N, C-alpha and C positions, 0 to 999 in steps of 0.2 A: 609562475602560475600560468598554465595554458588556458586562455579564455576563448575556447573555440566557438562558443555559442553567442558571444557578445555581438551586438549590433545586427542581429539577424531577425529580430522581432519573433524569436522562437520562445515557446512557453512550455513549462511543465504544469500539469493539472494533477494536484495531489488530493486525492480523497482520503480524508482522515489525516490531515498534515499538521495538526497543531501540537503534537507530541510524538515521542517515540520515533519509530523507523520512518514515518512519513516526514516529520519535521527534519530529521537528520539527512533525508535524501534531498529535501528542498534546499537546505543549506548548501549541500555539496554541489548540487547543479547550479546554484546561484554563484558560488565561488568561481565557477567556470563560465559565468555570463548568461545563464538562462534565466529569463523572467519566470515569475512564479504566481500560480493561482492555487489557493488552498481552500477546500471545502471542508468544514469541520462542525462539530456539535459540541459546545461547551457551556457550562453554567456561567453566570455573570461573575461568581467569585473567582473563576479561573482566568478571566479576559485579561486582567492586568499583566500577568506573566506571559500570556500568550502573545499579547500586542508588543511586549517588550522583545520577545523572540522574533517577531515578524519584522520589527523595526531594525533589529540586527541584520536581518537578510537584506532589507532595503539599503542599509549602509554599505552594502558590498557593490552598489552601483547597479542594481537591477530593479525592475518594477515588481511589486507584489500587490495583488489584490486578494481579499479573503471573504468568504461567505460562512456565516454562522447559522446553518440551516439543518433541517432534518434532510439528508441526502436521499432518503428513501421515499420522500414525499414527491409524487410525480409532478404536481404543479409547481412546486418549488424548484425541482430540478430543471423543468423546462424554462421557467423564468430566469433561473441562474444561467443557463446555457445562452440564452438571448443576451443577458448582460455581459457575459464573457465575450461573446461575438462583437458586441458593440464596443467594447473596452479595447480589444486588441486589434481592431480594424483589419488591416491586410495581413496581420501576423497569422501564425499557425500553432497548433498544439504539437510540439515535438515529442512529448512523453505524457502518458497517463499513468500514474501510480496509484494502485489500489491499496490503501492501508487502513482498512476499516475493521475495527475490533468492537463489535457490538453483538453480544451473543449470550446465551444461557449457560451457566456453569452449574448444573444441578446433578445430584445423584440419581440414579435409576431405581434404587430400592433403599428401604430402611431410613426414610427421612420424612419430616413433616410435609415438605415440599419436594416432590420428586419431579423429574423430567416429564413433560407432557408433549403430546403431538404438536401443540401450538409453539412450544419452545424451539422445536426443530424448525418449524416453518420461519419463525422470526429470525433465527440465527442464520439459516442458509440464504434467506432473502438479503439479510444485511451484509453477510461476509462473502457471499458468492454471486448471486444473481445481480446484485447492485452493479458488479463490474460490467456485465453485459448491458445493463440499462444505460449506464453513463457512456460506454463505448458507442452504443447505437445513437444516443442523443447527440454526442459530439460529431459522430459520422454523418448524421442526417442534415446538420447545418454546414457540413463541409468545412469544419475548422481543423481537421488533421492535416498535417503536412504530407509531402510525397514520400518521406521516410520517417515513420512514427513508431515508437516503442511503447508497448503496453506491458506494465510490469506489476505483478501482485506478489503478495507475501503468504507462503504457506507455512507448514510447520511439520515437525516429526509425527504429530498427531495424525498425519494423513494415513499412516500405516500402523501406528502404535496405539494401543488402547490405554488411555490414563482415566483415573476415576474422575467423575464429574465432567469429562471433556467430550461426551458423546456427541452433542449437537455441534460443537465447534469443529470436532474431527469430521463429521458428515459435510460440514461447510467447506472445510479445507479440500476434501475430495471433490466436491462439486466445483470449487474454485479452479482447481486444476483441470478438470474436464472442460469446463468453459473457456479456460485460457487456451487449451489446445485447439478447441473449435474455432476460437477467434483467430488463432494462428493460421489455421488452414483456410478459413472462408474470406477472411479480410486481407490475405497475403497479395491478391492482385491490386490491392489498393495501397500498397507500400506499408502495411501495418504489420508489425512483428510483435508477438505476444509470448512472454515467458513468466514463469514463477520463480522467485527465489525462496529457498528454504534455509532460513537462518537457524543457527543453533539457539539455545536458550539465551534470551536477551533480557536484561533486568529493566523491564518497562512496566508502566501501569498494567498493562494487559496480562503480564506474566504474574504479577502480584496478585491479581484477582482469582487466579487458579487456586482452588483449595489444595493445600500441600505442596505449594510451589517451592518451598525450601528444599524439598527432596529432589525436585526437578533440577534445581540449581546445583545441588551438591553432586548429583549424579553426572550432570553435564560437565563440570569441572573435572571430575575423575576420568571421564571418557575422552576429553579433549586432549590431543597430543601436546597442545600448548598450555594445558592446565589453567585455563581461565575461560570465562564465559565470552560469547560473541558480544561485541559492542555495537551500538547503533551505527557508528562510523564505519565499521567493517562492512555492514549491509549497504550503506550509502555509497561506498566505494564501488561495490559491485553494480548498483544502480547506474552510476556514472559510466562505468565501462560499457554497460549494455546500451547506453545512450549514444556512445561515440560511433562515428561513421564506420569504423573498422568492425563493429559488431552486428552489421546489417544482416548477416547470414545465419545468425542465431535465432531460431524461431521454434516455438512449441515445446520448450524445454522445462524441466523442473531442475534448478541448479542449486546444489547445497552451497551455503555460504557459512561455514562453521569451523574452518581451520582443521577439518578432518574429524569432527566429532562423530559423524556418521559412520566412520570406519569400525567402531567398536560397539 
């Protein structure tokens, strides 16, 4: 195992890292020696399993700190950033991973509760604009390193229309646009920004989509490998983007789906 990040006081900040792709990415980078900061929002009933997962990461020989907060709350974000700065001292944020899944999955018509204007606002703020808010908050306190990677997760809903997915689809499009702009405007400061577009992954977020069984079935049929994308598949791509050799990849939307997008 190549632990290229060990003993460098380099950190990954994962927004939404208690489960799914965020947690898998944190685990993968920790395996290679990167320290971990996780910002998440979970109920008390879920904390036991989450802390067990966090301790498993610590057992890999890295430092891990976590914050169970509303990452959309401006005051809590600013307080958390200061706590991070105090904790890591002379260290730096090598990677910021945006894995926030907080949105409305409502139909547009023929339902008791249809999608409304406010639902779009909440979803786009949580799943897109929060990336910019956290990047600027970390940048303003000079916590980014000289060669930083900003990575976010989009989906095929960026171009395809799925029932009940309109607000999330709009958020994914906004997320990609914000990522491209970060890639352009923060490039002089050593920051590279890219979106990964996984295939269907069996996560809590996917299971919340009404009719997700059809999405899973269709994804397996379309995939040349006849299986779903797994969290570790995506985490491996995150790791590759964090390596020194990936420094020239910037402003891209990269499929990570085994070729599922080909059909």
